[in-house]
N, C-alpha and C positions, 0 to 999 in steps of 0.2 A: 429209245431211239428219239434223237433230236429231229426237227423239221428240217428237210433239206430243200432249198429252193434253187432252181436252175434258171439263170436268165440269159436269153439269146432271141435267134431267130430260127424257126423250124428247119428251113432249108439249108442250113450251115451244116458242113461235113462234120466239123468239130463239135457242134451241138448234138448231132446224131450219135457220135462216136461218145460223148459224154453220157448221154442217156442210156445208150446201149451198155456202158460200162456198169452204170448202177443197175439197170436191169438184170443183167447178167449176175451181179452181186446180190439179186433179190432186195434192193434196197429202194424203198418207194420214195419218190421226189415229186415236188410240185414244180412244174414247168410255167414260166412266165414268158410269153412272146412279146418283147418290148416294140416289135414292129407293129403288133395290133393295139397293144394296151398303151405304148408310150412309156416313158420313164420320168420319175419325178425329179425336180431339182433337189429336193430333200434327200432322197435315195442316192442320187449321184454324188452329192455333197458328202453323204455318210462314207460312201466308197471310197471318195478321194482322200477322207481322213484317215482311212485305214491303211490304204496302198499307194496314194498319190494319183494325180490325174494322169501323169505320165504312163504309168503302168495299164491304166483304162483305156488310153487314146492309141488306137491301134494305127500307127503311121505306116505299118506295111499293108494296110488294106487298099483294096481298090477304090474304096470310097475316098480315103484320104489322098491317094494319088491323082484321083480326078479333080480334086479341088484346086482352084485357081491358087498359084503360088502366094499371092498377095492375102489370101485368106488363111492360108497356112502359116504364114509369118505373123498372124495377129493373134495365133494361139501361144500365149505366153504366160499365162496364169490359169489358176482353177475355174475363176468365173466364166472366162471366154470358152474355155475346153468343155465345161459343162454346157453351156448353151449350144456349142458345136455338137455335142453328143446327144443331146435332146433333139436338135433339127435332123441329124443324120444318124440314127441309132444303129446302123450298120457299121459305124466308124468305132463302136465299143468292143474292145477286145472279148472273145468268147472262149469259153462260158465264163459268166461270173456266178459263183456259186456261193450262196449264204448257208453257214452251217455252224452250229455252237457260237453263234455271236460274231464268227469272222467271216471273211470272204476269201475265196481262192479264185485266182483270174487265170485264164488259161487251162487246158487239158493236161493234168498231170496225175497218172495213177498213183504214183507214189504218195502225193499230197491228199489224193481223195482217201486213199487207205489210211491215212493217220487220223482221219477225222472221225 
């Protein structure tokens, strides 16, 4: 079995649902709370290369909606999106799951089952 790492924040309902899904399948995962540990530029850049910053940046989140519109308009490329995601980790779509050298973004049982 390959190592599975779930990234997110523990009080998020989607993270709880994700961790419960793996637990119910008796699949061991490592959980990384990026509210506590932060998230590196390198990690975010790697994810962006795989799925694009537009997928990772949750523009439906409360955090995004609370940003000043002038700040929102400045998010036009990967570099500034990564800076924003590091500053406001709760703006990263959850969960981000690393498995088999791939990443899955968002809760999707079908995608989880395929891994």
